[in-house]
TORDOVO-480224 format. One record per residue (C-alpha): residue number from 1; residue in one letter; chain; x, y, z. Coordinates in steps of 0.5 Angstrom, whole numbers, plus 500, padded with zeros to 3 digits. Each point is the difference from the previous one (the first is absolute). Layout:
n NUM | res a | chain A | px X | py Y | pz Z
...
This chain:
n 1 | res m | chain A | px 188 | py 113 | pz 824
n 2 | res s | chain A | px 501 | py 501 | pz 507
n 3 | res a | chain A | px 493 | py 502 | pz 502
n 4 | res i | chain A | px 495 | py 494 | pz 502
n 5 | res d | chain A | px 494 | py 498 | pz 497
n 6 | res y | chain A | px 495 | py 499 | pz 505
n 7 | res q | chain A | px 494 | py 500 | pz 495
n 8 | res e | chain A | px 502 | py 493 | pz 498
n 9 | res l | chain A | px 497 | py 493 | pz 504
n 10 | res i | chain A | px 508 | py 499 | pz 501
n 11 | res p | chain A | px 503 | py 507 | pz 501
n 12 | res n | chain A | px 507 | py 500 | pz 496
n 13 | res n | chain A | px 505 | py 505 | pz 496
n 14 | res v | chain A | px 502 | py 494 | pz 495
n 15 | res n | chain A | px 494 | py 502 | pz 495
n 16 | res l | chain A | px 497 | py 493 | pz 502
n 17 | res s | chain A | px 493 | py 503 | pz 496
n 18 | res e | chain A | px 504 | py 499 | pz 493
n 19 | res d | chain A | px 502 | py 492 | pz 501
n 20 | res k | chain A | px 493 | py 497 | pz 501
n 21 | res t | chain A | px 502 | py 493 | pz 500
n 22 | res l | chain A | px 505 | py 502 | pz 506
n 23 | res k | chain A | px 495 | py 504 | pz 503
n 24 | res r | chain A | px 494 | py 494 | pz 500
n 25 | res a | chain A | px 506 | py 495 | pz 503
n 26 | res l | chain A | px 501 | py 505 | pz 506
n 27 | res e | chain A | px 492 | py 502 | pz 501
n 28 | res h | chain A | px 500 | py 492 | pz 500
n 29 | res w | chain A | px 505 | py 500 | pz 505
n 30 | res q | chain A | px 498 | py 505 | pz 505
n 31 | res p | chain A | px 494 | py 497 | pz 503
n 32 | res n | chain A | px 504 | py 494 | pz 502
n 33 | res y | chain A | px 505 | py 505 | pz 503
n 34 | res v | chain A | px 494 | py 503 | pz 504
n 35 | res q | chain A | px 498 | py 494 | pz 502
n 36 | res w | chain A | px 507 | py 498 | pz 502
n 37 | res w | chain A | px 500 | py 506 | pz 504
n 38 | res k | chain A | px 493 | py 499 | pz 504
n 39 | res d | chain A | px 503 | py 492 | pz 501
n 40 | res v | chain A | px 506 | py 501 | pz 503
n 41 | res g | chain A | px 502 | py 508 | pz 500
n 42 | res p | chain A | px 499 | py 504 | pz 507
n 43 | res k | chain A | px 495 | py 496 | pz 504
n 44 | res d | chain A | px 494 | py 504 | pz 502
n 45 | res s | chain A | px 502 | py 506 | pz 497
n 46 | res n | chain A | px 495 | py 501 | pz 494
n 47 | res e | chain A | px 495 | py 504 | pz 503
n 48 | res s | chain A | px 505 | py 505 | pz 503
n 49 | res e | chain A | px 502 | py 507 | pz 496
n 50 | res v | chain A | px 507 | py 501 | pz 501
n 51 | res y | chain A | px 504 | py 506 | pz 499
n 52 | res l | chain A | px 505 | py 498 | pz 494
n 53 | res r | chain A | px 504 | py 503 | pz 495
n 54 | res t | chain A | px 498 | py 498 | pz 492
n 55 | res a | chain A | px 505 | py 502 | pz 495
n 56 | res v | chain A | px 498 | py 505 | pz 495
n 57 | res s | chain A | px 506 | py 501 | pz 496
n 58 | res v | chain A | px 507 | py 497 | pz 499
n 59 | res d | chain A | px 503 | py 507 | pz 501
n 60 | res p | chain A | px 504 | py 500 | pz 506
n 61 | res q | chain A | px 497 | py 507 | pz 502
n 62 | res g | chain A | px 493 | py 499 | pz 503
n 63 | res w | chain A | px 499 | py 493 | pz 497
n 64 | res a | chain A | px 495 | py 498 | pz 505
n 65 | res t | chain A | px 494 | py 502 | pz 503
n 66 | res f | chain A | px 496 | py 498 | pz 507
n 67 | res g | chain A | px 493 | py 498 | pz 502
n 68 | res h | chain A | px 496 | py 495 | pz 504
n 69 | res v | chain A | px 498 | py 494 | pz 496
n 70 | res k | chain A | px 498 | py 493 | pz 501
n 71 | res m | chain A | px 506 | py 496 | pz 498
n 72 | res p | chain A | px 496 | py 495 | pz 495
n 73 | res d | chain A | px 498 | py 507 | pz 496
n 74 | res y | chain A | px 507 | py 502 | pz 500
n 75 | res r | chain A | px 502 | py 501 | pz 493
n 76 | res w | chain A | px 506 | py 496 | pz 498
n 77 | res g | chain A | px 503 | py 501 | pz 494
n 78 | res i | chain A | px 506 | py 500 | pz 495
n 79 | res f | chain A | px 505 | py 505 | pz 500
n 80 | res m | chain A | px 507 | py 501 | pz 497
n 81 | res n | chain A | px 505 | py 505 | pz 500
n 82 | res d | chain A | px 500 | py 505 | pz 494
n 83 | res q | chain A | px 504 | py 497 | pz 494
n 84 | res i | chain A | px 508 | py 503 | pz 500
n 85 | res a | chain A | px 501 | py 501 | pz 493
n 86 | res d | chain A | px 506 | py 497 | pz 497
n 87 | res r | chain A | px 501 | py 496 | pz 506
n 88 | res k | chain A | px 506 | py 495 | pz 499
n 89 | res v | chain A | px 502 | py 493 | pz 504
n 90 | res g | chain A | px 505 | py 502 | pz 505
n 91 | res f | chain A | px 503 | py 494 | pz 502
n 92 | res g | chain A | px 502 | py 493 | pz 497
n 93 | res e | chain A | px 501 | py 497 | pz 493
n 94 | res q | chain A | px 495 | py 505 | pz 498
n 95 | res l | chain A | px 503 | py 506 | pz 502
n 96 | res g | chain A | px 499 | py 507 | pz 497
n 97 | res r | chain A | px 494 | py 497 | pz 495
n 98 | res d | chain A | px 493 | py 502 | pz 500
n 99 | res v | chain A | px 496 | py 497 | pz 505
n 100 | res w | chain A | px 494 | py 495 | pz 498
n 101 | res q | chain A | px 493 | py 502 | pz 500
n 102 | res e | chain A | px 498 | py 492 | pz 499
n 103 | res v | chain A | px 503 | py 494 | pz 503
n 104 | res p | chain A | px 506 | py 497 | pz 496
n 105 | res g | chain A | px 498 | py 493 | pz 499
n 106 | res e | chain A | px 507 | py 497 | pz 503
n 107 | res h | chain A | px 498 | py 504 | pz 506
n 108 | res r | chain A | px 493 | py 498 | pz 501
n 109 | res a | chain A | px 500 | py 494 | pz 505
n 110 | res n | chain A | px 505 | py 504 | pz 504
n 111 | res l | chain A | px 496 | py 506 | pz 500
n 112 | res r | chain A | px 493 | py 497 | pz 502
n 113 | res r | chain A | px 504 | py 497 | pz 505
n 114 | res i | chain A | px 502 | py 506 | pz 503
n 115 | res i | chain A | px 494 | py 503 | pz 499
n 116 | res v | chain A | px 496 | py 495 | pz 503
n 117 | res t | chain A | px 504 | py 499 | pz 507
n 118 | res q | chain A | px 500 | py 508 | pz 501
n 119 | res g | chain A | px 492 | py 499 | pz 499
n 120 | res d | chain A | px 500 | py 495 | pz 505
n 121 | res t | chain A | px 502 | py 503 | pz 506
n 122 | res e | chain A | px 495 | py 506 | pz 499
n 123 | res p | chain A | px 494 | py 496 | pz 502
n 124 | res a | chain A | px 504 | py 495 | pz 504
n 125 | res s | chain A | px 501 | py 506 | pz 505
n 126 | res v | chain A | px 493 | py 502 | pz 500
n 127 | res e | chain A | px 498 | py 493 | pz 502
n 128 | res q | chain A | px 505 | py 500 | pz 505
n 129 | res q | chain A | px 498 | py 506 | pz 504
n 130 | res r | chain A | px 492 | py 499 | pz 499
n 131 | res h | chain A | px 499 | py 499 | pz 507
n 132 | res l | chain A | px 504 | py 506 | pz 503
n 133 | res g | chain A | px 494 | py 505 | pz 499
n 134 | res l | chain A | px 496 | py 496 | pz 506
n 135 | res t | chain A | px 506 | py 502 | pz 505
n 136 | res a | chain A | px 502 | py 507 | pz 497
n 137 | res p | chain A | px 503 | py 504 | pz 506
n 138 | res s | chain A | px 497 | py 506 | pz 497
n 139 | res m | chain A | px 496 | py 503 | pz 495
n 140 | res y | chain A | px 506 | py 503 | pz 497
n 141 | res d | chain A | px 504 | py 494 | pz 499
n 142 | res l | chain A | px 494 | py 496 | pz 497
n 143 | res r | chain A | px 499 | py 505 | pz 495
n 144 | res n | chain A | px 508 | py 499 | pz 498
n 145 | res l | chain A | px 499 | py 493 | pz 500
n 146 | res y | chain A | px 494 | py 501 | pz 495
n 147 | res q | chain A | px 504 | py 504 | pz 496
n 148 | res v | chain A | px 505 | py 495 | pz 499
n 149 | res n | chain A | px 495 | py 495 | pz 498
n 150 | res v | chain A | px 497 | py 504 | pz 495
n 151 | res e | chain A | px 507 | py 502 | pz 497
n 152 | res e | chain A | px 502 | py 493 | pz 500
n 153 | res g | chain A | px 494 | py 498 | pz 496
n 154 | res r | chain A | px 501 | py 505 | pz 495
n 155 | res h | chain A | px 507 | py 498 | pz 499
n 156 | res l | chain A | px 497 | py 493 | pz 499
n 157 | res w | chain A | px 496 | py 503 | pz 494
n 158 | res a | chain A | px 506 | py 503 | pz 498
n 159 | res m | chain A | px 504 | py 494 | pz 499
n 160 | res v | chain A | px 493 | py 496 | pz 497
n 161 | res f | chain A | px 500 | py 506 | pz 495
n 162 | res l | chain A | px 507 | py 498 | pz 497
n 163 | res l | chain A | px 498 | py 493 | pz 500
n 164 | res h | chain A | px 494 | py 501 | pz 496
n 165 | res k | chain A | px 502 | py 505 | pz 495
n 166 | res y | chain A | px 507 | py 497 | pz 499
n 167 | res f | chain A | px 499 | py 492 | pz 501
n 168 | res g | chain A | px 494 | py 498 | pz 496
n 169 | res r | chain A | px 496 | py 494 | pz 503
n 170 | res d | chain A | px 506 | py 498 | pz 505
n 171 | res g | chain A | px 500 | py 507 | pz 503
n 172 | res r | chain A | px 492 | py 499 | pz 501
n 173 | res e | chain A | px 501 | py 493 | pz 503
n 174 | res e | chain A | px 506 | py 503 | pz 505
n 175 | res g | chain A | px 495 | py 506 | pz 501
n 176 | res d | chain A | px 495 | py 495 | pz 503
n 177 | res a | chain A | px 505 | py 496 | pz 504
n 178 | res l | chain A | px 502 | py 506 | pz 504
n 179 | res l | chain A | px 493 | py 500 | pz 503
n 180 | res d | chain A | px 500 | py 493 | pz 501
n 181 | res r | chain A | px 506 | py 499 | pz 504
n 182 | res r | chain A | px 499 | py 501 | pz 507
n 183 | res s | chain A | px 505 | py 502 | pz 505
n 184 | res g | chain A | px 502 | py 495 | pz 505
n 185 | res d | chain A | px 496 | py 495 | pz 496
n 186 | res a | chain A | px 503 | py 493 | pz 501
n 187 | res n | chain A | px 497 | py 498 | pz 493
n 188 | res n | chain A | px 501 | py 506 | pz 496
n 189 | res p | chain A | px 505 | py 505 | pz 504
n 190 | res r | chain A | px 502 | py 507 | pz 497
n 191 | res i | chain A | px 507 | py 499 | pz 496
n 192 | res l | chain A | px 505 | py 503 | pz 505
n 193 | res g | chain A | px 501 | py 498 | pz 508
n 194 | res a | chain A | px 499 | py 506 | pz 503
n 195 | res f | chain A | px 493 | py 501 | pz 497
n 196 | res n | chain A | px 498 | py 494 | pz 503
n 197 | res e | chain A | px 502 | py 502 | pz 507
n 198 | res q | chain A | px 494 | py 502 | pz 505
n 199 | res t | chain A | px 500 | py 508 | pz 502
n 200 | res p | chain A | px 496 | py 498 | pz 507
n 201 | res d | chain A | px 501 | py 507 | pz 503
n 202 | res w | chain A | px 502 | py 507 | pz 499
n 203 | res l | chain A | px 507 | py 500 | pz 502
n 204 | res s | chain A | px 501 | py 494 | pz 495
n 205 | res f | chain A | px 496 | py 505 | pz 495
n 206 | res f | chain A | px 504 | py 506 | pz 501
n 207 | res m | chain A | px 507 | py 496 | pz 499
n 208 | res f | chain A | px 497 | py 497 | pz 494
n 209 | res t | chain A | px 498 | py 507 | pz 497
n 210 | res y | chain A | px 507 | py 502 | pz 502
n 211 | res f | chain A | px 504 | py 494 | pz 498
n 212 | res t | chain A | px 496 | py 497 | pz 495
n 213 | res d | chain A | px 497 | py 505 | pz 496
n 214 | res r | chain A | px 507 | py 503 | pz 500
n 215 | res d | chain A | px 502 | py 494 | pz 496
n 216 | res g | chain A | px 494 | py 502 | pz 495
n 217 | res k | chain A | px 504 | py 507 | pz 500
n 218 | res f | chain A | px 506 | py 497 | pz 497
n 219 | res q | chain A | px 497 | py 494 | pz 496
n 220 | res l | chain A | px 496 | py 506 | pz 497
n 221 | res a | chain A | px 506 | py 504 | pz 499
n 222 | res a | chain A | px 504 | py 495 | pz 496
n 223 | res l | chain A | px 494 | py 499 | pz 496
n 224 | res a | chain A | px 499 | py 507 | pz 498
n 225 | res e | chain A | px 507 | py 500 | pz 497
n 226 | res s | chain A | px 497 | py 494 | pz 495
n 227 | res a | chain A | px 501 | py 501 | pz 493
n 228 | res f | chain A | px 492 | py 498 | pz 499
n 229 | res d | chain A | px 498 | py 507 | pz 500
n 230 | res p | chain A | px 492 | py 498 | pz 502
n 231 | res l | chain A | px 503 | py 496 | pz 507
n 232 | res s | chain A | px 505 | py 506 | pz 501
n 233 | res r | chain A | px 495 | py 505 | pz 500
n 234 | res t | chain A | px 495 | py 496 | pz 504
n 235 | res t | chain A | px 505 | py 499 | pz 506
n 236 | res k | chain A | px 502 | py 507 | pz 500
n 237 | res f | chain A | px 493 | py 502 | pz 502
n 238 | res m | chain A | px 499 | py 494 | pz 505
n 239 | res l | chain A | px 506 | py 503 | pz 503
n 240 | res t | chain A | px 496 | py 506 | pz 502
n 241 | res e | chain A | px 495 | py 496 | pz 504
n 242 | res e | chain A | px 505 | py 496 | pz 503
n 243 | res a | chain A | px 503 | py 506 | pz 504
n 244 | res h | chain A | px 494 | py 500 | pz 504
n 245 | res h | chain A | px 501 | py 493 | pz 502
n 246 | res m | chain A | px 507 | py 500 | pz 503
n 247 | res f | chain A | px 498 | py 507 | pz 503
n 248 | res v | chain A | px 494 | py 496 | pz 504
n 249 | res g | chain A | px 505 | py 495 | pz 502
n 250 | res e | chain A | px 506 | py 504 | pz 502
n 251 | res s | chain A | px 495 | py 505 | pz 504
n 252 | res g | chain A | px 496 | py 494 | pz 503
n 253 | res i | chain A | px 506 | py 497 | pz 503
n 254 | res s | chain A | px 503 | py 507 | pz 502
n 255 | res r | chain A | px 494 | py 501 | pz 504
n 256 | res v | chain A | px 500 | py 493 | pz 503
n 257 | res v | chain A | px 507 | py 502 | pz 503
n 258 | res q | chain A | px 498 | py 507 | pz 502
n 259 | res r | chain A | px 494 | py 497 | pz 504
n 260 | res t | chain A | px 505 | py 495 | pz 503
n 261 | res c | chain A | px 505 | py 505 | pz 502
n 262 | res q | chain A | px 495 | py 504 | pz 503
n 263 | res v | chain A | px 498 | py 495 | pz 505
n 264 | res m | chain A | px 507 | py 498 | pz 501
n 265 | res n | chain A | px 502 | py 507 | pz 503
n 266 | res e | chain A | px 493 | py 500 | pz 504
n 267 | res l | chain A | px 501 | py 493 | pz 503
n 268 | res k | chain A | px 508 | py 501 | pz 500
n 269 | res t | chain A | px 501 | py 493 | pz 498
n 270 | res d | chain A | px 502 | py 496 | pz 494
n 271 | res d | chain A | px 498 | py 494 | pz 502
n 272 | res p | chain A | px 495 | py 497 | pz 495
n 273 | res a | chain A | px 496 | py 496 | pz 505
n 274 | res k | chain A | px 498 | py 507 | pz 503
n 275 | res l | chain A | px 499 | py 503 | pz 494
n 276 | res r | chain A | px 496 | py 495 | pz 497
n 277 | res a | chain A | px 496 | py 501 | pz 507
n 278 | res a | chain A | px 499 | py 507 | pz 498
n 279 | res g | chain A | px 497 | py 498 | pz 493
n 280 | res v | chain A | px 506 | py 502 | pz 495
n 281 | res i | chain A | px 504 | py 496 | pz 495
n 282 | res d | chain A | px 508 | py 499 | pz 504
n 283 | res l | chain A | px 505 | py 502 | pz 495
n 284 | res p | chain A | px 503 | py 493 | pz 500
n 285 | res t | chain A | px 494 | py 497 | pz 497
n 286 | res v | chain A | px 500 | py 506 | pz 495
n 287 | res q | chain A | px 507 | py 498 | pz 498
n 288 | res r | chain A | px 498 | py 493 | pz 499
n 289 | res y | chain A | px 494 | py 502 | pz 496
n 290 | res l | chain A | px 505 | py 504 | pz 496
n 291 | res n | chain A | px 505 | py 494 | pz 499
n 292 | res f | chain A | px 494 | py 495 | pz 498
n 293 | res h | chain A | px 497 | py 505 | pz 495
n 294 | res y | chain A | px 507 | py 503 | pz 497
n 295 | res s | chain A | px 503 | py 493 | pz 499
n 296 | res v | chain A | px 493 | py 497 | pz 497
n 297 | res t | chain A | px 501 | py 506 | pz 495
n 298 | res i | chain A | px 507 | py 500 | pz 498
n 299 | res d | chain A | px 498 | py 493 | pz 497
n 300 | res l | chain A | px 496 | py 503 | pz 495
n 301 | res f | chain A | px 506 | py 502 | pz 496
n 302 | res g | chain A | px 501 | py 493 | pz 498
n 303 | res a | chain A | px 506 | py 496 | pz 500
n 304 | res d | chain A | px 507 | py 504 | pz 501
n 305 | res e | chain A | px 503 | py 497 | pz 493
n 306 | res s | chain A | px 495 | py 500 | pz 495
n 307 | res s | chain A | px 500 | py 498 | pz 492
n 308 | res n | chain A | px 493 | py 503 | pz 500
n 309 | res a | chain A | px 502 | py 507 | pz 503
n 310 | res a | chain A | px 506 | py 500 | pz 494
n 311 | res i | chain A | px 495 | py 498 | pz 495
n 312 | res f | chain A | px 495 | py 506 | pz 502
n 313 | res y | chain A | px 505 | py 505 | pz 500
n 314 | res n | chain A | px 504 | py 498 | pz 494
n 315 | res s | chain A | px 493 | py 500 | pz 496
n 316 | res g | chain A | px 498 | py 506 | pz 503
n 317 | res l | chain A | px 494 | py 498 | pz 504
n 318 | res k | chain A | px 502 | py 502 | pz 507
n 319 | res g | chain A | px 506 | py 505 | pz 502
n 320 | res r | chain A | px 503 | py 502 | pz 506
n 321 | res y | chain A | px 497 | py 505 | pz 505
n 322 | res e | chain A | px 501 | py 507 | pz 497
n 323 | res e | chain A | px 504 | py 497 | pz 494
n 324 | res t | chain A | px 500 | py 506 | pz 497
n 325 | res k | chain A | px 503 | py 504 | pz 505
n 326 | res r | chain A | px 506 | py 495 | pz 500
n 327 | res t | chain A | px 507 | py 502 | pz 497
n 328 | res d | chain A | px 503 | py 493 | pz 498
n 329 | res d | chain A | px 499 | py 497 | pz 493
n 330 | res h | chain A | px 493 | py 497 | pz 501
n 331 | res r | chain A | px 502 | py 493 | pz 497
n 332 | res l | chain A | px 504 | py 498 | pz 506
n 333 | res t | chain A | px 503 | py 494 | pz 496
n 334 | res n | chain A | px 507 | py 501 | pz 503
n 335 | res q | chain A | px 498 | py 502 | pz 507
n 336 | res t | chain A | px 499 | py 496 | pz 507
n 337 | res y | chain A | px 496 | py 500 | pz 506
n 338 | res k | chain A | px 501 | py 497 | pz 507
n 339 | res v | chain A | px 495 | py 495 | pz 502
n 340 | res l | chain A | px 500 | py 496 | pz 507
n 341 | res e | chain A | px 501 | py 492 | pz 500
n 342 | res v | chain A | px 501 | py 495 | pz 506
n 343 | res k | chain A | px 507 | py 497 | pz 500
n 344 | res n | chain A | px 503 | py 496 | pz 506
n 345 | res g | chain A | px 494 | py 502 | pz 504
n 346 | res t | chain A | px 502 | py 507 | pz 499
n 347 | res l | chain A | px 497 | py 506 | pz 496
n 348 | res q | chain A | px 504 | py 502 | pz 494
n 349 | res e | chain A | px 500 | py 505 | pz 494
n 350 | res k | chain A | px 501 | py 498 | pz 493
n 351 | res e | chain A | px 501 | py 504 | pz 494
n 352 | res v | chain A | px 495 | py 498 | pz 494
n 353 | res p | chain A | px 498 | py 503 | pz 494
n 354 | res m | chain A | px 496 | py 506 | pz 501
n 355 | res l | chain A | px 495 | py 498 | pz 495
n 356 | res n | chain A | px 498 | py 494 | pz 504
n 357 | res a | chain A | px 500 | py 503 | pz 507
n 358 | res l | chain A | px 495 | py 506 | pz 498
n 359 | res n | chain A | px 495 | py 497 | pz 505
n 360 | res e | chain A | px 505 | py 501 | pz 505
n 361 | res v | chain A | px 501 | py 507 | pz 497
n 362 | res l | chain A | px 493 | py 502 | pz 501
n 363 | res r | chain A | px 500 | py 496 | pz 507
n 364 | res d | chain A | px 506 | py 505 | pz 502
n 365 | res d | chain A | px 497 | py 506 | pz 498
n 366 | res y | chain A | px 493 | py 498 | pz 503
n 367 | res i | chain A | px 504 | py 499 | pz 507
n 368 | res t | chain A | px 503 | py 507 | pz 500
n 369 | res d | chain A | px 493 | py 503 | pz 499
n 370 | res s | chain A | px 497 | py 496 | pz 505
n 371 | res v | chain A | px 506 | py 501 | pz 505
n 372 | res a | chain A | px 499 | py 508 | pz 499
n 373 | res g | chain A | px 492 | py 499 | pz 503
n 374 | res v | chain A | px 503 | py 496 | pz 506
n 375 | res e | chain A | px 504 | py 505 | pz 502
n 376 | res r | chain A | px 494 | py 505 | pz 500
n 377 | res w | chain A | px 497 | py 496 | pz 505
n 378 | res n | chain A | px 506 | py 500 | pz 504
n 379 | res r | chain A | px 500 | py 507 | pz 500
n 380 | res v | chain A | px 493 | py 500 | pz 503
n 381 | res i | chain A | px 503 | py 495 | pz 506
n 382 | res t | chain A | px 506 | py 505 | pz 500
n 383 | res k | chain A | px 496 | py 506 | pz 501
n 384 | res a | chain A | px 496 | py 497 | pz 506
n 385 | res g | chain A | px 507 | py 499 | pz 503
n 386 | res i | chain A | px 499 | py 493 | pz 500
n 387 | res d | chain A | px 507 | py 496 | pz 499
n 388 | res a | chain A | px 497 | py 494 | pz 495
n 389 | res k | chain A | px 501 | py 499 | pz 493
n 390 | res l | chain A | px 496 | py 496 | pz 494
n 391 | res t | chain A | px 505 | py 497 | pz 495
n 392 | res v | chain A | px 499 | py 496 | pz 494
n 393 | res p | chain A | px 502 | py 493 | pz 500
n 394 | res h | chain A | px 506 | py 497 | pz 496
n 395 | res k | chain A | px 498 | py 499 | pz 493
n 396 | res a | chain A | px 501 | py 492 | pz 500
n 397 | res f | chain A | px 496 | py 500 | pz 506
n 398 | res n | chain A | px 493 | py 495 | pz 500
n 399 | res r | chain A | px 501 | py 500 | pz 492
n 400 | res k | chain A | px 495 | py 495 | pz 497
n 401 | res i | chain A | px 503 | py 501 | pz 493
n 402 | res g | chain A | px 507 | py 500 | pz 496
n 403 | res a | chain A | px 506 | py 497 | pz 502
n 404 | res l | chain A | px 499 | py 502 | pz 507
n 405 | res a | chain A | px 493 | py 497 | pz 501
n 406 | res g | chain A | px 500 | py 496 | pz 507
n 407 | res l | chain A | px 506 | py 503 | pz 502
n 408 | res k | chain A | px 500 | py 500 | pz 508
n 409 | res l | chain A | px 503 | py 507 | pz 502
n 410 | res s | chain A | px 499 | py 505 | pz 505
n 411 | res p | chain A | px 497 | py 507 | pz 498
n 412 | res q | chain A | px 507 | py 503 | pz 501
n 413 | res g | chain A | px 503 | py 495 | pz 495
n 414 | res q | chain A | px 503 | py 494 | pz 504
n 415 | res v | chain A | px 499 | py 493 | pz 497
n 416 | res v | chain A | px 497 | py 496 | pz 506
n 417 | res s | chain A | px 498 | py 493 | pz 501
n 418 | res d | chain A | px 493 | py 497 | pz 499
n 419 | res v | chain A | px 500 | py 500 | pz 508
n 420 | res e | chain A | px 502 | py 507 | pz 501
n 421 | res f | chain A | px 495 | py 503 | pz 495
n 422 | res a | chain A | px 494 | py 495 | pz 503
n 423 | res a | chain A | px 502 | py 503 | pz 507
n 424 | res n | chain A | px 500 | py 507 | pz 498
n 425 | res q | chain A | px 495 | py 500 | pz 494
n 426 | res d | chain A | px 495 | py 504 | pz 505
n 427 | res k | chain A | px 505 | py 505 | pz 502
n 428 | res w | chain A | px 501 | py 501 | pz 492
n 429 | res l | chain A | px 493 | py 499 | pz 497
n 430 | res p | chain A | px 493 | py 502 | pz 502
n 431 | res s | chain A | px 498 | py 494 | pz 505
n 432 | res a | chain A | px 493 | py 497 | pz 501
n 433 | res s | chain A | px 499 | py 504 | pz 506
n 434 | res d | chain A | px 503 | py 507 | pz 497
n 435 | res r | chain A | px 494 | py 499 | pz 495
n 436 | res a | chain A | px 495 | py 498 | pz 505
n 437 | res y | chain A | px 502 | py 506 | pz 504
n 438 | res v | chain A | px 500 | py 505 | pz 494
n 439 | res a | chain A | px 493 | py 497 | pz 498
n 440 | res s | chain A | px 497 | py 501 | pz 506
n 441 | res l | chain A | px 501 | py 508 | pz 499
n 442 | res m | chain A | px 496 | py 500 | pz 494
n 443 | res g | chain A | px 494 | py 503 | pz 501
n 444 | res r | chain A | px 496 | py 504 | pz 495
n 445 | res v | chain A | px 500 | py 508 | pz 502
n 446 | res v | chain A | px 494 | py 503 | pz 496
n 447 | res e | chain A | px 500 | py 507 | pz 504
n 448 | res p | chain A | px 503 | py 506 | pz 495
n 449 | res g | chain A | px 506 | py 502 | pz 504
n 450 | res k | chain A | px 501 | py 494 | pz 504
n 451 | res f | chain A | px 506 | py 496 | pz 500
n 452 | res a | chain A | px 501 | py 493 | pz 503
n 453 | res n | chain A | px 505 | py 500 | pz 506
n 454 | res w | chain A | px 506 | py 497 | pz 497
n 455 | res i | chain A | px 500 | py 505 | pz 494
n 456 | res a | chain A | px 502 | py 507 | pz 500
n 457 | res p | chain A | px 495 | py 505 | pz 496
n 458 | res p | chain A | px 504 | py 503 | pz 493
n 459 | res a | chain A | px 502 | py 507 | pz 500
n 460 | res l | chain A | px 496 | py 501 | pz 494
n 461 | res g | chain A | px 493 | py 498 | pz 497
n 462 | res i | chain A | px 499 | py 498 | pz 493
n 463 | res n | chain A | px 500 | py 505 | pz 494
n 464 | res r | chain A | px 500 | py 506 | pz 506
n 465 | res q | chain A | px 494 | py 497 | pz 503
n 466 | res p | chain A | px 500 | py 500 | pz 508
n 467 | res v | chain A | px 502 | py 494 | pz 503
n 468 | res d | chain A | px 493 | py 499 | pz 503
n 469 | res f | chain A | px 497 | py 501 | pz 494
n 470 | res e | chain A | px 495 | py 495 | pz 498
n 471 | res y | chain A | px 504 | py 495 | pz 495
n 472 | res v | chain A | px 495 | py 495 | pz 500
n 473 | res r | chain A | px 493 | py 500 | pz 500
n 474 | res f | chain A | px 496 | py 494 | pz 502
n 475 | res h | chain A | px 493 | py 498 | pz 498
């Protein structure tokens, strides 16, 4: 089961050849997908040969091979982790019962909504990033962008397979709609707000892959606990690919910070104006970008209190992060959790039933994970002997969803007036001049082993290749 059949038009390890109707439906969807890729996928890239990894198995050992391939020829396919014999539901009202191989009628609408929402994020991020290849700071970085893009495309395939196989005509219509919506389109936007934001430059891209792809990790991990076994097995394999996307973000920001610190030491200054004159991104600008991408991403977890979250958990559709490693009763009926509210102009905690606070539980797990990476960036600063620190803002800062939406707050968590927020906004979030400056640095570097002035080279190349390897061959 774990080997992937590349003889098929649609590579897969789900025995697609045995279901002729499904196979025909997906083969009908495939050219529309390729057309979508050519229309709004990576710009001016279709003739380049890119050093990409391709999944050949779902075994964690040696699951991918590497080689140069044109992206429109990439063998997108449908891959699921192997079935676990006698797997049981791990939480909620179905706790201890057999997992489902088909969609129970009473959960059909909710499961479809979950799969469509997850599926919609995948092509959205490709659309958001389509221009970035034109300003890549190196061939190494261009290859990483393209690797992220083709895997987001494959994650779309994963969700479309589930829609087609388990949801009949409704599923096929939803699969078509996933190719019709467009990131940022006024009339037909992507479902979630963060996926309609622009990703105009590489600092934004690295922040997006660090913070927003990390949201993907937590959402996929919660779905990997699902009682609907095909969804669980699909998202478990997606997590294998997702790890690289977060690596691109974490290492990208680390290299930006490293280069900035190097120039700070050379010039013996922390003056942003002098550092900008030297063509690097000053740390306060990095901090403002961090504040923006972090706050936009934590909105993706949804409202702090949510009856839907309780329904999804109780019915076995979506668990908590690493549900099986937790030692409580996995029902949560009598447990509470603290969420934030504003009372008398101050932020206060209140206890609510944990079942209704599961979005907040997942958000808090995400925050712990995010902070750990920011600390790794800080070690780069400390190693350079510089007295500065990047921090994540308060989780109520710049929120647009839930009880905290629209609240005026400093990054440190103090409630401020509208006037005070407006006066400090350009200190806390990227200003138009910040974005213009970062944009001015973006110029394509195509010589193997060369890097733009504002970013340090990586310590290692891809798949044990040298840093100056020809990761992209232009034609």
